[in-house]
N, CA, C and O of each residue as an XYZ file, in Angstrom:
624
protein
N      19.731    -18.807     26.304
C      19.111    -18.725     24.986
C      17.584    -18.717     25.104
O      16.910    -17.982     24.381
N      17.043    -19.523     26.003
C      15.588    -19.593     26.146
C      15.017    -18.256     26.609
O      13.934    -17.859     26.181
N      15.741    -17.566     27.479
C      15.280    -16.259     27.940
C      15.287    -15.250     26.791
O      14.377    -14.429     26.681
N      16.304    -15.309     25.943
C      16.355    -14.420     24.779
C      15.179    -14.692     23.850
O      14.577    -13.765     23.309
N      14.857    -15.962     23.670
C      13.705    -16.312     22.835
C      12.410    -15.793     23.460
O      11.558    -15.229     22.772
N      12.276    -15.990     24.763
C      11.070    -15.550     25.463
C      10.891    -14.036     25.368
O       9.766    -13.542     25.292
N      11.999    -13.307     25.372
C      11.920    -11.846     25.238
C      11.359    -11.441     23.880
O      10.793    -10.356     23.742
N      11.510    -12.293     22.888
C      10.945    -12.007     21.555
C       9.457    -12.332     21.514
O       8.638    -11.507     21.107
N       9.123    -13.537     21.940
C       7.727    -13.985     21.906
C       7.620    -15.309     22.657
O       8.513    -16.152     22.564
N       6.541    -15.492     23.392
C       6.340    -16.730     24.155
C       6.296    -17.956     23.241
O       6.709    -19.043     23.644
N       5.799    -17.788     22.015
C       5.702    -18.915     21.085
C       7.067    -19.431     20.638
O       7.159    -20.495     20.025
N       8.104    -18.700     20.937
C       9.457    -19.140     20.582
C       9.881    -20.349     21.415
O      10.772    -21.099     21.016
N       9.248    -20.536     22.562
C       9.578    -21.670     23.419
C       8.802    -22.898     22.961
O       7.643    -22.807     22.556
N       9.457    -24.031     23.033
C       8.852    -25.284     22.585
C       7.602    -25.624     23.401
O       7.614    -25.571     24.631
N       6.525    -25.974     22.694
C       5.302    -26.435     23.332
C       4.377    -25.338     23.832
O       3.342    -25.642     24.425
N       4.711    -24.085     23.616
C       3.893    -22.982     24.130
C       2.812    -22.566     23.132
O       1.701    -22.219     23.534
N       3.125    -22.597     21.849
C       2.178    -22.118     20.838
C       0.952    -23.023     20.791
O       1.079    -24.224     20.552
N      -0.242    -22.453     21.018
C      -1.457    -23.269     21.002
C      -1.872    -23.620     19.573
O      -1.507    -22.931     18.620
N      -2.625    -24.681     19.444
C      -3.149    -25.094     18.145
C      -4.571    -24.543     18.034
O      -5.515    -25.134     18.559
N      -4.716    -23.417     17.354
C      -6.005    -22.730     17.249
C      -6.429    -22.713     15.783
O      -5.677    -22.270     14.915
N      -7.635    -23.198     15.518
C      -8.133    -23.270     14.145
C      -8.691    -21.941     13.630
O      -8.544    -21.626     12.450
N      -9.321    -21.172     14.497
C      -9.940    -19.911     14.096
C      -8.861    -18.846     13.875
O      -8.154    -18.486     14.816
N      -8.724    -18.332     12.632
C      -7.664    -17.357     12.339
C      -7.718    -16.089     13.198
O      -6.676    -15.581     13.611
N      -8.927    -15.574     13.470
C      -9.035    -14.368     14.295
C      -8.546    -14.624     15.714
O      -7.846    -13.795     16.295
N      -8.911    -15.758     16.260
C      -8.469    -16.102     17.619
C      -6.967    -16.374     17.641
O      -6.280    -16.002     18.592
N      -6.463    -17.020     16.602
C      -5.021    -17.291     16.524
C      -4.237    -15.979     16.484
O      -3.200    -15.853     17.137
N      -4.734    -15.001     15.716
C      -4.063    -13.701     15.644
C      -4.127    -12.983     16.991
O      -3.142    -12.396     17.439
N      -5.279    -13.036     17.619
C      -5.445    -12.406     18.933
C      -4.439    -12.988     19.929
O      -3.790    -12.250     20.670
N      -4.320    -14.308     19.938
C      -3.378    -14.965     20.850
C      -1.926    -14.634     20.492
O      -1.085    -14.468     21.376
N      -1.639    -14.541     19.192
C      -0.294    -14.184     18.746
C       0.111    -12.831     19.331
O       1.227    -12.677     19.828
N      -0.792    -11.852     19.274
C      -0.500    -10.523     19.807
C      -0.470    -10.504     21.328
O       0.405     -9.874     21.924
N      -1.417    -11.190     21.962
C      -1.508    -11.159     23.423
C      -0.388    -11.934     24.109
O      -0.162    -11.761     25.307
N       0.302    -12.772     23.376
C       1.376    -13.580     23.966
C       2.723    -12.878     23.947
O       3.725    -13.447     24.379
N       2.758    -11.644     23.451
C       4.019    -10.908     23.392
C       3.764     -9.407     23.454
O       3.170     -8.828     22.544
N       4.217     -8.789     24.531
C       4.111     -7.338     24.635
C       4.890     -6.650     23.532
O       4.490     -5.598     23.034
N       6.009     -7.256     23.154
C       6.855     -6.671     22.110
C       6.130     -6.689     20.761
O       6.154     -5.696     20.034
N       5.489     -7.808     20.425
C       4.754     -7.885     19.161
C       3.524     -6.979     19.208
O       3.155     -6.371     18.203
N       2.905     -6.894     20.361
C       1.745     -6.013     20.520
C       2.139     -4.558     20.240
O       1.417     -3.840     19.548
N       3.279     -4.128     20.775
C       3.780     -2.776     20.519
C       4.158     -2.603     19.044
O       3.857     -1.577     18.436
N       4.822     -3.619     18.475
C       5.178     -3.556     17.057
C       3.924     -3.388     16.206
O       3.930     -2.633     15.234
N       2.854     -4.084     16.563
C       1.597     -3.980     15.828
C       1.099     -2.537     15.823
O       0.704     -2.021     14.778
N       1.114     -1.893     16.966
C       0.665     -0.498     17.045
C       1.538      0.405     16.168
O       1.034      1.291     15.477
N       2.847      0.167     16.207
C       3.765      0.962     15.386
C       3.537      0.713     13.902
O       3.474      1.651     13.108
N       3.414     -0.557     13.536
C       3.287     -0.919     12.122
C       2.010     -0.351     11.505
O       2.023      0.107     10.362
N       0.927     -0.378     12.244
C      -0.332      0.175     11.731
C      -0.148      1.657     11.405
O      -0.577      2.121     10.349
N       0.490      2.395     12.313
C       0.725      3.828     12.071
C       1.685      4.047     10.907
O       1.467      4.923     10.070
N       2.745      3.248     10.857
C       3.715      3.380      9.766
C       3.060      3.102      8.416
O       3.322      3.800      7.436
N       2.218      2.092      8.372
C       1.507      1.747      7.132
C       0.595      2.899      6.706
O       0.574      3.284      5.537
N      -0.155      3.442      7.661
C      -1.059      4.555      7.362
C      -0.305      5.767      6.822
O      -0.826      6.503      5.984
N       0.916      5.973      7.300
C       1.708      7.138      6.909
C       2.556      6.888      5.661
O       3.292      7.773      5.224
N       2.457      5.690      5.087
C       3.156      5.395      3.839
C       4.624      5.030      3.983
O       5.376      5.091      3.010
N       5.039      4.654      5.179
C       6.428      4.249      5.383
C       6.656      2.834      4.855
O       5.711      2.077      4.633
N       7.927      2.496      4.661
C       8.320      1.140      4.269
C       9.329      0.666      5.301
O      10.256      1.398      5.647
N       9.156     -0.553      5.792
C       9.835     -1.003      7.001
C      10.699     -2.237      6.762
O      10.299     -3.168      6.063
N      11.897     -2.225      7.356
C      12.753     -3.410      7.440
C      12.670     -3.909      8.871
O      12.837     -3.130      9.809
N      12.413     -5.202      9.050
C      12.384     -5.784     10.392
C      13.444     -6.874     10.457
O      13.384     -7.862      9.726
N      14.412     -6.680     11.344
C      15.498     -7.639     11.540
C      15.272     -8.449     12.804
O      14.876     -7.907     13.836
N      15.524     -9.744     12.719
C      15.553    -10.618     13.885
C      16.610    -11.684     13.643
O      16.939    -11.992     12.497
N      17.134    -12.239     14.710
C      18.162    -13.266     14.548
C      17.585    -14.676     14.538
O      18.306    -15.636     14.266
N      16.297    -14.813     14.831
C      15.689    -16.140     14.952
C      14.776    -16.464     13.768
O      13.898    -15.678     13.413
N      14.998    -17.630     13.166
C      14.133    -18.098     12.075
C      12.680    -18.210     12.542
O      11.757    -17.808     11.833
N      12.491    -18.760     13.739
C      11.134    -18.946     14.247
C      10.429    -17.597     14.424
O       9.227    -17.492     14.184
N      11.164    -16.578     14.836
C      10.556    -15.251     14.974
C      10.185    -14.703     13.605
O       9.164    -14.029     13.467
N      10.995    -14.980     12.596
C      10.629    -14.594     11.226
C       9.322    -15.266     10.818
O       8.471    -14.648     10.179
N       9.168    -16.543     11.194
C       7.925    -17.262     10.892
C       6.728    -16.578     11.556
O       5.679    -16.408     10.936
N       6.895    -16.189     12.821
C       5.809    -15.520     13.543
C       5.500    -14.151     12.927
O       4.335    -13.768     12.812
N       6.532    -13.425     12.538
C       6.324    -12.128     11.884
C       5.651    -12.302     10.523
O       4.851    -11.467     10.101
N       5.986    -13.386      9.856
C       5.341    -13.694      8.574
C       3.854    -13.988      8.797
O       3.008    -13.515      8.038
N       3.536    -14.767      9.835
C       2.133    -15.022     10.188
C       1.408    -13.704     10.471
O       0.279    -13.492     10.028
N       2.075    -12.835     11.209
C       1.514    -11.526     11.553
C       1.203    -10.723     10.281
O       0.092    -10.217     10.125
N       2.165    -10.609      9.389
C       1.974     -9.845      8.141
C       0.888    -10.466      7.269
O       0.096     -9.751      6.655
N       0.852    -11.783      7.215
C      -0.170    -12.471      6.417
C      -1.562    -12.185      6.962
O      -2.492    -11.931      6.197
N      -1.707    -12.225      8.280
C      -3.014    -11.945      8.862
C      -3.446    -10.511      8.549
O      -4.619    -10.259      8.273
N      -2.511     -9.589      8.592
C      -2.814     -8.186      8.302
C      -3.042     -7.951      6.801
O      -3.488     -6.880      6.388
N      -2.729     -8.968      6.003
C      -2.830     -8.893      4.538
C      -1.885     -7.834      3.963
O      -2.207     -7.142      2.998
N      -0.719     -7.731      4.583
C       0.309     -6.826      4.100
C       1.251     -7.590      3.206
O       1.668     -8.698      3.544
N       1.590     -7.021      2.081
C       2.575     -7.653      1.210
C       3.957     -7.377      1.779
O       4.248     -6.274      2.244
N       4.797     -8.392      1.734
C       6.121     -8.306      2.349
C       7.082     -9.204      1.597
O       6.678    -10.008      0.757
N       8.336     -9.058      1.902
C       9.376     -9.966      1.422
C      10.097    -10.513      2.641
O       9.994     -9.972      3.742
N      10.828    -11.598      2.421
C      11.580    -12.224      3.510
C      12.882    -12.789      2.964
O      12.911    -13.425      1.910
N      13.958    -12.543      3.706
C      15.242    -13.177      3.403
C      15.777    -13.775      4.691
O      15.893    -13.103      5.716
N      16.100    -15.055      4.609
C      16.774    -15.732      5.714
C      17.857    -16.616      5.116
O      18.111    -16.558      3.913
N      18.485    -17.418      5.929
C      19.597    -18.240      5.469
C      19.229    -19.297      4.442
O      20.116    -19.860      3.800
N      17.952    -19.580      4.273
C      17.506    -20.606      3.325
C      17.308    -20.058      1.907
O      17.090    -20.825      0.969
N      17.383    -18.749      1.753
C      17.129    -18.116      0.456
C      18.437    -18.004     -0.315
O      19.395    -17.391      0.158
N      18.473    -18.595     -1.500
C      19.674    -18.573     -2.336
C      19.908    -17.220     -2.983
O      19.046    -16.343     -2.942
N      21.080    -17.058     -3.581
C      21.503    -15.781     -4.153
C      20.576    -15.204     -5.198
O      20.237    -14.022     -5.134
N      20.153    -16.020     -6.171
C      19.292    -15.515     -7.248
C      17.928    -15.096     -6.699
O      17.426    -14.019     -7.021
N      17.340    -15.948     -5.875
C      16.035    -15.640     -5.284
C      16.123    -14.424     -4.363
O      15.204    -13.607     -4.295
N      17.213    -14.329     -3.682
C      17.466    -13.190     -2.787
C      17.394    -11.868     -3.566
O      16.749    -10.915     -3.130
N      18.063    -11.827     -4.720
C      18.071    -10.607     -5.531
C      16.688    -10.315     -6.098
O      16.295     -9.153     -6.199
N      15.948    -11.353     -6.469
C      14.581    -11.169     -6.970
C      13.725    -10.490     -5.906
O      12.966     -9.567     -6.203
N      13.853    -10.957     -4.662
C      13.063    -10.385     -3.566
C      13.462     -8.936     -3.288
O      12.607     -8.086     -3.038
N      14.749     -8.667     -3.333
C      15.240     -7.297     -3.127
C      14.701     -6.386     -4.230
O      14.216     -5.289     -3.955
N      14.790     -6.846     -5.471
C      14.310     -6.051     -6.604
C      12.803     -5.804     -6.515
O      12.327     -4.713     -6.829
N      12.057     -6.824     -6.086
C      10.608     -6.673     -5.952
C      10.273     -5.605     -4.898
O       9.371     -4.790     -5.090
N      11.008     -5.626     -3.797
C      10.784     -4.642     -2.733
C      11.164     -3.237     -3.197
O      10.450     -2.274     -2.917
N      12.286     -3.119     -3.905
C      12.799     -1.814     -4.331
C      12.125     -1.261     -5.583
O      12.329     -0.098     -5.930
N      11.329     -2.075     -6.262
C      10.706     -1.645     -7.523
C       9.865     -0.387     -7.326
O       9.235     -0.191     -6.287
N       9.874      0.451     -8.347
C       9.067      1.668     -8.292
C       7.601      1.275     -8.109
O       7.116      0.357     -8.770
N       6.909      1.959     -7.227
C       5.499      1.686     -6.902
C       5.276      0.288     -6.330
O       4.191     -0.273     -6.479
N       6.283     -0.276     -5.682
C       6.142     -1.596     -5.065
C       5.072     -1.564     -3.976
O       4.993     -0.618     -3.193
N       4.260     -2.600     -3.940
C       3.218     -2.695     -2.913
C       3.739     -3.359     -1.635
O       2.998     -3.512     -0.664
N       5.008     -3.749     -1.640
C       5.586     -4.401     -0.464
C       5.771     -3.370      0.646
O       6.484     -2.382      0.473
N       5.127     -3.607      1.782
C       5.188     -2.682      2.910
C       6.396     -2.948      3.799
O       7.019     -2.012      4.300
N       6.727     -4.215      3.993
C       7.849     -4.507      4.884
C       8.701     -5.657      4.352
O       8.277     -6.456      3.517
N       9.911     -5.699      4.873
C      10.877     -6.723      4.502
C      11.345     -7.373      5.793
O      11.891     -6.702      6.668
N      11.134     -8.671      5.912
C      11.553     -9.435      7.087
C      12.917    -10.038      6.794
O      13.088    -10.731      5.791
N      13.887     -9.780      7.662
C      15.261    -10.216      7.402
C      15.881    -10.849      8.632
O      15.690    -10.381      9.754
N      16.629    -11.923      8.407
C      17.445    -12.444      9.503
C      18.693    -11.581      9.577
O      19.177    -11.094      8.555
N      19.211    -11.393     10.773
C      20.365    -10.508     10.937
C      21.586    -11.028     10.201
O      22.428    -10.236      9.777
N      21.701    -12.328     10.039
C      22.867    -12.879      9.338
C      22.690    -12.824      7.820
O      23.583    -12.360      7.113
N      21.561    -13.288      7.319
C      21.343    -13.318      5.869
C      21.038    -11.937      5.310
O      21.313    -11.671      4.140
N      20.477    -11.060      6.122
C      20.112     -9.731      5.651
C      21.098     -8.674      6.079
O      20.736     -7.513      6.273
N      22.336     -9.072      6.223
C      23.364     -8.147      6.694
C      23.926     -7.285      5.591
O      23.191     -6.802      4.730
N      25.205     -7.097      5.618
C      25.880     -6.206      4.675
C      25.724     -6.680      3.233
O      25.579     -7.874      2.969
N      25.756     -5.732      2.316
C      25.711     -6.075      0.905
C      24.327     -6.072      0.298
O      24.161     -6.461     -0.858
N      23.330     -5.642      1.048
C      21.965     -5.583      0.530
C      21.556     -4.120      0.434
O      21.703     -3.363      1.393
N      21.046     -3.729     -0.723
C      20.595     -2.356     -0.920
C      19.076     -2.319     -0.819
O      18.370     -2.726     -1.742
N      18.590     -1.832      0.302
C      17.155     -1.675      0.510
C      16.846     -0.206      0.799
O      16.151      0.124      1.759
N      17.371      0.649     -0.041
C      17.280      2.093      0.179
C      15.871      2.646      0.017
O      15.631      3.807      0.347
N      14.935      1.848     -0.481
C      13.566      2.350     -0.607
C      12.816      2.276      0.717
O      11.720      2.823      0.837
N      13.392      1.607      1.708
C      12.794      1.576      3.048
C      13.228      2.826      3.798
O      14.312      3.362      3.567
N      12.362      3.284      4.702
C      12.715      4.462      5.487
C      12.666      4.216      6.992
O      12.912      5.127      7.782
N      12.348      2.984      7.387
C      12.243      2.652      8.806
C      12.879      1.291      9.047
O      12.655      0.347      8.290
N      13.676      1.199     10.110
C      14.314     -0.066     10.479
C      13.895     -0.439     11.894
O      13.968      0.379     12.810
N      13.456     -1.686     12.061
C      13.131     -2.219     13.379
C      14.062     -3.391     13.635
O      14.073     -4.358     12.873
N      14.841     -3.308     14.700
C      15.642     -4.457     15.125
C      14.838     -5.109     16.236
O      14.859     -4.661     17.383
N      14.126     -6.175     15.880
C      13.158     -6.785     16.790
C      13.826     -7.333     18.042
O      13.322     -7.144     19.149
N      14.936     -7.998     17.875
C      15.701     -8.474     19.030
C      17.139     -8.042     18.825
O      17.718     -8.270     17.763
N      17.696     -7.437     19.808
C      19.075     -6.968     19.671
C      20.004     -8.137     19.494
O      19.985     -9.094     20.267
N      20.807     -8.049     18.479
C      21.792     -9.081     18.189
C      22.763     -9.158     19.351
O      23.268     -8.131     19.805
N      23.029    -10.352     19.836
C      23.885    -10.528     21.004
C      25.238     -9.868     20.804
O      25.777     -9.248     21.721
N      25.778    -10.000     19.622
C      27.072     -9.393     19.326
C      26.794     -8.034     18.704
O      26.312     -7.964     17.574
N      27.081     -6.971     19.406
C      26.702     -5.625     18.961
C      27.438     -5.182     17.702
O      27.149     -4.107     17.175
N      28.382     -5.982     17.205
C      29.082     -5.637     15.974
C      28.087     -5.469     14.827
O      28.268     -4.608     13.967
N      27.031     -6.295     14.814
C      26.011     -6.160     13.770
C      25.450     -4.745     13.773
O      25.413     -4.084     12.735
N      25.020     -4.286     14.927
C      24.429     -2.955     15.022
C      25.409     -1.877     14.581
O      25.035     -0.951     13.861
N      26.646     -1.994     15.003
C      27.635     -0.963     14.680
C      27.971     -0.945     13.197
O      28.251      0.120     12.646
N      27.950     -2.101     12.536
C      28.278     -2.153     11.115
C      27.059     -1.888     10.240
O      27.149     -1.178      9.238
N      25.939     -2.451     10.615
C      24.756     -2.416      9.763
C      24.046     -1.069      9.780
O      23.729     -0.528      8.720
N      23.792     -0.522     10.955
C      22.985      0.690     11.039
C      23.596      1.897     10.329
O      22.866      2.613      9.645
N      24.900      2.158     10.458
C      25.439      3.312      9.719
C      25.262      3.184      8.207
O      24.987      4.178      7.536
N      25.415      1.976      7.660
C      25.246      1.819      6.211
C      23.787      2.006      5.815
O      23.501      2.535      4.741
N      22.860      1.578      6.671
C      21.447      1.805      6.388
C      21.145      3.295      6.390
O      20.439      3.792      5.513
N      21.673      3.998      7.364
C      21.443      5.432      7.472
C      21.958      6.143      6.227
O      21.307      7.047      5.703
N      23.120      5.730      5.763
C      23.705      6.317      4.562
C      22.790      6.082      3.366
O      22.564      6.992      2.569
N      22.262      4.865      3.236
C      21.355      4.570      2.128
C      20.090      5.419      2.212
O      19.590      5.879      1.185
N      19.562      5.635      3.425
C      18.366      6.456      3.574
C      18.656      7.889      3.149
O      17.836      8.521      2.484
N      19.817      8.398      3.531
C      20.183      9.765      3.156
C      20.267      9.889      1.638
O      19.780     10.862      1.061
N      20.879      8.911      1.003
C      20.986      8.937     -0.461
C      19.603      8.960     -1.088
O      19.355      9.697     -2.042
N      18.704      8.149     -0.545
C      17.349      8.073     -1.063
C      16.647      9.421     -0.925
O      15.947      9.848     -1.843
N      16.825     10.098      0.215
C      16.194     11.396      0.428
C      16.770     12.441     -0.517
O      16.038     13.302     -1.006
N      18.075     12.375     -0.779
C      18.715     13.346     -1.658
C      18.228     13.206     -3.092
O      18.170     14.191     -3.827
N      17.876     11.980     -3.498
C      17.423     11.743     -4.866
C      16.016     12.277     -5.091
O      15.651     12.589     -6.225
N      15.214     12.390     -4.023
C      13.818     12.845     -4.156
C      13.709     14.289     -4.545
O      12.601     14.806     -4.693
């Protein structure tokens, strides 16, 4: 499990995340401590410039926290659903993301809480930050996402 966490980001391991007061330095360290996040940053900047809307899935709550820190530093508006979000609040967040002219650029989702039954057809890009150990998620989730994207394109 620790190796899987490390593959996501070094800060996922206990005691590794430094206590840095300066926000710019904290962001720099956040990116430099993970090649994967560094690459995601390069992708996200381009996706944002091109007007894409992104779903980012991860199985770890702590990784969602780090991605939230990342989005906050970039001053990108986003939504998040994890296991702590109740049904009513969950739908509010989905509706806010899907709203016409929504300023939300990305949606951070846990693989379990953000699984089947969520309509996020206004997104056009999916990032699975860490591959779910049980590939059933990928086999069930991705085809339904693709179908939703196709429907969205047909409506345009």
